[in-house]
C-alpha positions, 0 to 999 in steps of 0.5 A: 500499499505504501508503494501505491501512495508513493507512486500517486504523490510522485505522479501528482507532483509531476502533473502539477509541475508540468502544469506550472511549467506550461502555464509559466512558459506560455505566459512568458511567450505571450509577453515576449510576443506583445513586447515585440509587436509593440516595438518600433523596430517591428513597425518598421519591419512591417512597414518596409515589407509592405512597401516592398510587396506594393512595389513588387506587385506594381511592377509585374505583369498579371496573368489572366488567372491573377487578374480573375483572382484579384477581381474576385477578392476585391469584389468581396471586399467592395461588397463587404465594405459597401456601407462604409463606402456609401457613408463616406460619399454621403459625408464628402458630398455635404 
């Protein structure tokens, strides 16, 4: 009986320790991600990457498949944002 009690206590201790370590690690990881996402260096990286992608897409020729794909995607955006666009047009005309 003493063996089973020791085994149960050791197993319970290990499970609690693993849960504690996992929670601590996830919390630290979340804090580090938040710290990185709020940094100026990250914002500069995103800005430069966005400019690069705009430049890359603006200087290449589109195939027929890409034209169809982008047309469908922009149409989805325009349909979804139509109320906002209409409101902007009404406010701008006043």
